[in-house]
C-alpha positions in Angstrom: -19.4 13.7 19.8 -20.9 10.4 18.5 -19.6 7.9 16.1 -22.4 8.8 13.6 -21.5 12.5 13.6 -19.6 14.0 10.7 -16.0 14.8 11.5 -15.1 18.4 12.2 -12.8 20.4 10.0 -10.2 20.3 12.8 -10.4 16.5 13.0 -10.1 16.3 9.2 -7.0 18.5 9.2 -5.4 16.5 12.0 -5.8 13.3 10.0 -4.5 14.9 6.8 -1.5 16.3 8.6 -0.7 13.0 10.1 -0.8 11.4 6.7 1.9 13.8 5.6 4.3 13.2 8.5 7.3 11.0 7.9 7.2 7.5 9.4 3.5 7.7 10.3 2.9 4.5 8.4 5.3 2.4 10.7 3.3 -0.3 12.4 0.2 0.2 10.1 -1.5 -2.8 8.7 -1.4 -3.3 4.9 -5.1 -3.7 3.7 -6.0 -7.2 2.7 -8.1 -6.0 -0.3 -7.8 -2.9 -2.4 -9.5 -2.0 -5.6 -7.0 -0.8 -8.2 -8.2 0.2 -11.7 -11.5 -1.6 -11.1 -9.8 -4.8 -10.1 -9.9 -6.0 -6.5 -6.4 -7.2 -5.5 -5.2 -9.0 -2.4 -2.7 -6.3 -1.5 -1.5 -7.8 1.8 -0.9 -11.2 0.1 0.8 -9.6 -2.9 3.2 -7.6 -0.8 4.0 -10.7 1.3 4.7 -12.7 -1.9 7.0 -10.0 -3.4 8.9 -9.5 -0.2 9.4 -13.2 0.2 10.4 -13.9 -3.4 13.8 -15.6 -3.4 15.1 -13.6 -6.4 13.7 -10.5 -8.2 14.5 -10.2 -11.9 14.4 -7.1 -14.1 10.8 -7.8 -15.1 9.8 -8.1 -11.4 11.4 -4.8 -10.7 9.7 -3.1 -13.6 6.3 -4.6 -12.5 7.0 -3.4 -8.9 7.6 0.1 -10.2 4.3 0.0 -12.2 2.5 -1.4 -9.2 4.0 1.4 -7.0 2.6 4.0 -9.4 -0.9 2.4 -9.0 -0.5 2.3 -5.2 0.5 6.0 -5.1 -2.6 6.8 -7.2 -4.7 4.8 -4.7 -3.1 6.6 -1.7 -3.9 10.0 -3.3 -7.5 8.9 -4.0 -7.9 8.0 -0.3 -6.3 11.3 0.8 -8.6 13.3 -1.6 -11.7 11.5 -0.3 -10.6 12.2 3.3 -10.0 15.9 2.4 -13.2 16.5 0.4 -15.9 14.0 1.3 -18.5 14.4 4.1 -17.5 11.6 6.4 -18.7 10.3 9.8 -16.0 9.3 12.3 -15.9 5.6 11.4 -15.7 6.3 7.7 -12.9 8.8 8.2 -10.9 6.4 10.5 -11.3 3.6 7.9 -10.2 5.8 5.1 -7.2 7.1 7.1 -6.2 3.5 8.0 -6.5 2.4 4.4 -4.3 5.3 3.2 -1.8 4.5 5.9 -1.8 0.8 5.0 -1.3 1.6 1.4 1.7 3.9 2.3 3.1 1.0 4.3 2.9 -1.2 1.3 4.5 1.4 -0.9 7.4 1.8 1.5 7.9 -1.9 1.9 8.0 -2.4 -1.9 10.0 0.8 -2.7 12.9 -0.5 -0.7 13.1 -3.5 -3.0 13.5 -1.3 -6.0 16.6 0.5 -4.6 19.7 -1.5 -5.5 21.7 -0.6 -2.4 18.8 -1.4 -0.1 17.8 -4.5 -2.0 21.3 -5.9 -1.6 21.1 -5.5 2.2 17.6 -6.7 2.4 18.3 -9.8 0.3 21.4 -10.6 2.4 19.6 -10.3 5.7 16.1 -11.4 5.1 14.6 -14.7 5.9 12.8 -16.1 2.8 9.8 -18.1 3.7 9.9 -21.5 2.0 6.9 -22.5 -0.1 5.4 -19.0 -0.6 2.9 -19.3 -3.4 3.3 -16.3 -5.7 0.1 -16.8 -7.8 -1.5 -13.4 -6.6 1.6 -11.5 -7.7 2.0 -13.5 -10.9 -1.7 -12.9 -11.8 -1.3 -9.1 -11.1 1.9 -8.9 -13.2 0.0 -10.4 -16.1 -2.7 -7.6 -15.8 0.0 -5.0 -15.5 1.9 -6.2 -18.5 -1.3 -6.2 -20.7 -2.0 -2.5 -20.0 
């Protein structure tokens, strides 16, 4: 088996099965850049900004919910491509890693939308001082316009 060979059906199924296991995303890296609805966003930076925001208001929570819907669509897109597209090993691994990273972002953000978890997180988390939220602010403007 070489890196330029197409993945086997067995390898494809193993990757797809792993994507559907609980907690597979733990320790995965959130992708730095992701294209969502034709706009490239700095996903890693946006998640960092949201998680470190000192206070989340109702508009933030509404925008996070909308953003989560977009991320779920992106995760499904990656999974469908992994399921149906002819891929060599490197492409399949990259697609799997991106899907896992998007799931990690979803799980990190989803906790902030749950009132009981948000209360615990906000009480225990260390807020980084001087976090610039311009990526998140820019994305919320796009979300609100749609």
